[in-house]
C-alpha positions in Angstrom: 0.0 0.0 0.0 1.2 3.5 -0.6 0.6 6.8 1.0 2.2 10.3 1.1 4.6 10.6 4.0 3.5 14.2 4.8 -0.3 13.4 4.8 -1.4 12.3 8.3 -4.9 11.4 7.1 -3.5 9.2 4.3 -1.2 7.6 6.9 -4.1 6.8 9.3 -6.1 5.3 6.4 -3.1 3.2 5.5 -2.6 2.1 9.1 -6.3 1.0 9.4 -6.1 -0.9 6.1 -3.0 -2.7 7.1 -4.3 -3.6 10.5 -7.6 -4.9 8.9 -5.5 -7.0 6.5 -3.6 -8.5 9.4 -6.9 -9.4 11.1 -8.1 -11.0 7.9 -4.9 -13.0 7.5 -5.1 -14.1 11.2 -8.7 -15.2 10.8 -7.8 -17.2 7.7 -4.9 -18.8 9.6 -7.1 -19.8 12.5 -9.7 -21.3 10.2 -6.9 -23.4 8.7 -5.4 -24.5 12.1 -2.4 -22.1 11.8 -1.2 -19.4 14.1 0.2 -16.0 13.5 3.3 -15.6 15.7 2.9 -12.1 17.0 6.3 -12.2 18.7 8.0 -12.8 15.4 6.0 -10.3 13.4 8.0 -7.4 12.0 7.1 -4.1 10.3 9.2 -2.2 7.9 8.1 1.0 6.3 9.9 1.4 3.0 10.5 4.7 1.3 12.8 6.2 -1.3 16.1 7.6 -0.1 15.2 11.0 -1.3 11.9 11.1 0.6 11.1 11.7 4.2 10.5 8.5 6.3 6.8 8.3 7.1 6.0 8.7 10.8 4.2 5.4 11.3 4.7 4.8 15.0 3.2 1.3 15.3 0.5 -1.1 14.2 -1.6 -3.6 16.2 -1.2 -7.3 15.6 -3.6 -9.0 17.9 -2.6 -8.0 21.4 0.8 -6.8 20.3 1.9 -3.4 19.2 4.5 -3.7 16.4 7.0 -0.9 16.0 8.7 -0.3 12.6 12.2 -1.5 12.2 14.9 -0.2 9.9 15.3 -3.7 8.4 13.5 -7.0 8.3 14.7 -10.6 7.4 12.7 -12.8 5.1 13.8 -16.1 3.6 17.5 -15.4 3.4 17.3 -11.7 2.5 17.5 -8.6 4.8 15.4 -5.7 3.5 16.0 -2.2 4.7 13.7 0.8 4.7 15.2 2.3 1.5 14.8 -0.8 -0.7 18.3 -2.1 -0.3 18.8 -5.8 0.5 21.5 -7.9 1.9 21.8 -11.7 1.8 22.7 -13.5 5.0 23.9 -17.0 5.6 23.4 -19.0 8.8 26.4 -21.3 9.6 25.9 -24.3 11.8 
């Protein structure tokens, strides 16, 4: 979803839409005997380097409030908030 970083009304609409999407995903998971792990949920707000970072303070995921991070890891790639990515390898 996209929104203008300087438009607070746009930001609140985006936050509400995102939170409702998470509720819908969580409901689907429950219906399919799956569980959304709130403790492992991450939020990253991506933006272009030349634009201001949007001031999204947090979103609600069930009982948890998730605060945005500067980077998030997903299936072997670390994404950061300005669309750069870095691969990582786990050694055992």
